[in-house]
C-alpha angles and dihedrals in degrees: 000000000000120000118254117268131236120299141196122356092348091063092057095045112117108204120198129194117230112264095249097051109114129203123200131217117264110288132192113242108179105303093337132085113224141171125219120227121196133185103209092194092064103018091236116145136174143166129256132181126252094262094050090047090052089059099039094048089059095053094104100136092252100079124063123224088253090056093045089048091054091052090048092051090050091051101040104021098240138084126232120234127219092264092058092048091048090053093052094044092047091052093049093042093049089053091048094239098130126074111251094034125101112272109247114239118255112247111261105255112227105211117228110258106260114221136159090263101045142006147101132258123194109223102197133040095222111029094178093054091046090052090048090056091049090050091053089054102043104014091102088072089070092064113104093242089062103030098050095058090045091052090049089053090049091052091048091050093050091049087057091046092053094043092051098032092124091058091045092051091055089049090054090053091051092046091062089058092058110066095188096053090039090057092048091049091049090053091051092049090049089051088052090055090051091052088046090061095044089051090059089054096046094049092045089051089050089059096044099272127146123227111215102184143004118191152115125288122191135192098169128271086023120070118178140165121244134197118195117207104203099202104028095134091052100053115132100268142003091254091054089055092047091049090051091050096049094042092089095055091044089052090051090055094043088054089059096053098087091045090051090053091051092048093050102040114014122093102244137166116256096256094052091044091054092045091055090047090053091047091054093052096042092044092050091049089049092053098046093042088064089059095059105120097238125110130292094016125103090248089062090055089051092049091048091053093047089050093042091228142132118215088015098170094050093043093048091048092050092048092049092052090052091049093050090050090046088232118181087226087081088077089067091066116094120239092256091057092046088058101037100048098051090042090055093048093047093045092050092049091050093049092049091046090052090050092050090048091049092050091048092049091049093049091049091051092051093048094049099039 
């Protein structure tokens, strides 16, 4: 027998989420399916189950609890009583997610202690406005008529890099014997990493994202730029999130295109020619290393989106341990998880094996050249 539905004033109540409350797509989390909810005003976020998400997503101010309850009964075959509704509304109200309830205070951010050895330094007062200006200038490159030819050029460049990898490896060895050219190449590679971060922000902005911070992070001797996309997991579609994740690596490779043209076609002295060859190889390695599917790299974000999972590495590792132990708990995992988790583990192993093979082949070539 189904439980009684809502009654009285509660049935006619029309709850509405605050405008800046974001809901994610369904995500695997171990054997469970969850949704992430984020209040962008405070930065607070938490997980809810599929049934709770079904209810919360319909709190748009237009539908009453009675109407939402009818939809829920049609989907799940049972009605919610007043006690259940009170529990959900109290939870949302306590977190300040409903209009008409006090806004919960944002947690006081404790800045990372900034020392000579480690720290962060924001570079702009309004990172989102800065990214919006950058998007107005270069956003046209994201249109298919511009991006497709650029991607074709990138593929052609990487075919050349692979075909002449032996020559490029020798150029890298020679580069380390020339401090001046080595310094210049290092500066160019650092510039490429800065553009990598800005590309994440511009592409996220293109798809409705918000950039919270742009700055410098240092863990001496390493100093890098960073660009924090505040609502990455809540962008409009999975493919928008994947595009945002791969934007950095694509930017690294776009950065190399003019140097590749110089290397191939410009009349250069031998030292500069070899330095450009080394830059092409090191820059390509830099770009593709970011696509390795291990946290916290961009490739891991792509893999997580393809799998539709949060905490993918931990969940896949937990699932694999259960499989190896032949645990009956494996049966609790849905079919999608039983496909996604092994696929992630297998794909990661294959990528790492390919990297080890490439490094071994490169080392062998240098030793025998």
